[in-house]
N, C-alpha and C positions, 0 to 999 in steps of 0.2 A: 604725837608721832615723832616730832623733832627731838623731844626729850628721850624717847626710847633709842633713837639713832645715836644720840650723843652718849648715852649710857653704854651702848654696844661698842662704840669707838673707843671710849675711855677704858672699858674692860679689856679690849684687845690690846691697847697700848700698855696697860698694866701687866698683862700676861707676857707680852714681848719683853718688857723691862725686867720682869722677874726671871724669865728664861735666860736673857743675856747676862744678868747678874750671876745666875747659877753657873752658866758656862764660863764666865770670867773666873769665878772662885775655883771651879774644877781645874781650869788651865793653870792657875796659880799654884794649886796643890800639886799638879803633875810636875811643874817646873821645880818646886821646892824638893819634891821627892827625887827628881833627877840629879839635883845638886848634891844630894847625900848618897848617890849611887844606887837608887832604887828604880827598877823598871817594871811596868805592869803590862800584862797581856791577857787577852781572852782567845780561846781556841775552840774549834769545832771540827770534827772529822768523823770518818767511817772506819770501822775495824773489821779485819778479817783474820781468822785463826780458828782455834778449837781447843777443846779440853781433851788432852791426850795422855796416854801412858808413855813413859820414856824409860827403856826402849819398848817397842811393841811386843806385848807378851805372846807366848806360844798359843794361848787360847784363841787369839784373834787370827784367823787364817787369811782373811782378805777384807779390804774396805771396798765395798761395791759401789757406794755413792756417798758424796759429801756435799752439803749445802751450807755455806757460811751464814746464810740469812742476813737480814739488815741489822747491823750493830752500830751504835752511835756513841760519841763521847763529846761532852761539853766541859770546858775547863777554864778556870781563872788562875793565874800564877803571878808571883812577884819574884824578881831576881835582885839580890843584893850583891853588887860588885865590890870586891875586896881590895882592889888596887886602883890607882888613878887612871891607868890605861884601860880599865874595864876588860881585862883579859880573863881573870878568874873570879868566880862568884858562886853563890849558893842560891838555888831556886827552890821555892816551896809552892806547891799547887794544891788546888781542890778540884777534883774531877768527878763528874757524874757520868757513869758509863754503863753500857750493856755488853754482855759477852754471851755468845750462844752459837749453836750449830745444829744441823740435822745430819745423821749418818745412817747408813745401812751396811751391816757387816755380816760376814760369815764366820761363825765361831764353832769351837769344839771343846766340850767339857768346861764350859763357861759357867762359873758359879752364879746362880740366879735365884731370885725370889719373885714369883709371878702371882697374879691374882686370878683365881679360878672362876668358872662360870657362876658359882654360888657366892662369890665374894671372899672365899677362903684363900689363905696364903699357901702357896705350894713352893717348897724349897728343894733345891737340887742342882744338878749339873745339866746345862742346856747345850745341845748340838743342833745348829741350824742357823736361821737368819735372826738378827737382832736390829731393830730400829731404835734409834736414840734421839731424843730432842733435849737440848740444853738451852735454857733461857734464864740468865741471871742478871741482876742489876746491882751495881756497887757504887758506894761513895769512897773515893780513893784519894789518899794523900801521899804524893811522892815528895821526897827530900833529895835533891840532886845537886851534884857538883856541876857547874857550868863553865865551859871553856869557849871563849870567843876566838876562833881560829883565824878569822879575817873579818873585815868590816861587814861582809855579807853572810858568813857561816858561823854557826854556833852549835856546839855539841854538849850533851849532858848525860850523866850517868849517876845512878844511885838506887837506893831501895824505895819501895813503896809499901803501904799498908792499905788494905781494902776492907770495908765493912759491907757485908751483903745486905741489901735492902729487901730484895725479893729473889726467890729461887725456884727453878723448875728443872727437874731431871727425871724425865719420864720416857716411856717408849713401849714397845711391844715385841713379842717373839712370834715367829711363824715359820712354816715349812721346815719342821724338825721335830725333835723329841726331848723330853725332860726325863732324866734319871733322878728319881726322888731320893733325897737325903745324901746319897753317895754315888760315885760313877758307875756302880754295878746295881743300883737300886731299881725299883719298879719303873718300867718304861711307859711314859705317857706321850702319845703321838699327837702332833698338831699338823695336820695335813689337809689338803683340799680346801684351802682358804681359811682354815681355822687358825685363830691367833689368841694370845693372852697378853694383857697389859702388865706393866710394872711401874712403880712410882717410888723413887728414892729421894724425893724432894726434901722430906723431913730429916734426912741424914746429911744434908749439906752443911759444911762448916760455915760459921758466921763470919770469921775473920780469915783473910788471905794476905799473904805477903810474898814479895818477890823482888826482882831487879828490873830496872828500866834503863834502856839505852835509846837515845834520840838524837836527831839532828834537825837543824832549822836553817832555812835559806831566806834571806831578806830580799823579797822580790821588788818591793817598792818602799817608800818611806815608812809606811805603817803596816803594810801587808807582808806576812811571812807564810812560807810553805814549810810544813813540818812532817816528820815521820818518827813515830815512837814504837819501839819493840818492848813489850812487857812479857816477862817470863815468870810464872808463879813457881815458888819453891816449896810450897806445902800442899798436901793432898786436898782436893776440894771437899772430901768427905770427912766426917768426924772420925776421931781416933778409934772409937769402939765399933765402927761400921765395918763388918767383915764379909758382906755379901759379895762385893767386888774385891777380889783378892790382891789387886795391884793399885798403886797410887795413880791419880790422874791430875794433871797440871794444866792450868789455863795459860795458853801461849797465843798472844795476839799482836798484830801489827796495825797500828792506827795511823792513818794518813789524812791530812786536812790542811786548813788555813788558820792563821792567827792574826789578830789585830793588836799591834803594839801601840800603847798610848804615849 
């Protein structure tokens, strides 16, 4: 019994010793990095925005509802300061994020490809209501210029590149009609609760790129509050996708907290 207690105490002391040693080594590493102008930070936040055409095309007559849904971002970044005063620097980050929304819009002569009751594809021009759900996840790498405006404020600006991990662009049409093939083609009505789904997920582009503008406020010694605006500059769909006739861009505002080491 005493031997077991002694072994338990010894194991606990060994664990504490290893933990303290690792903590000491980590602190020394952070200090050495700071001496050569490197700063590390982890961030987590929520995003609000949407995938939108710019400007709004004539086919979309009204946006009747919009739900940003829950979108999150987790990031680790490192800043290399280029001057002794640490005013100007370069920041590189790795971010795992989701971007999505749900909308309900009224459209007219909206080019569409829907799935019929028998699973067949029906192409044409839709007039009526369109529900859309977008849910994508990305691995994003921003490369930003950093400017420390004051001891508490920091701004950053630069490009980003995203790789899509998962993608979902689906929805349904209802309360309207489809003109098959062209705007004067055969009319197929969808009324009295009848609807038809569509799925453009396979047509989503794998890589996205755009610009990011952000600001960060130092609330406490290690705690920061930040806001980042990301604006996509290429269409979310592949180049050869022509069902939707206008480009759509992911535009999102991410707000959250950061921990600076």
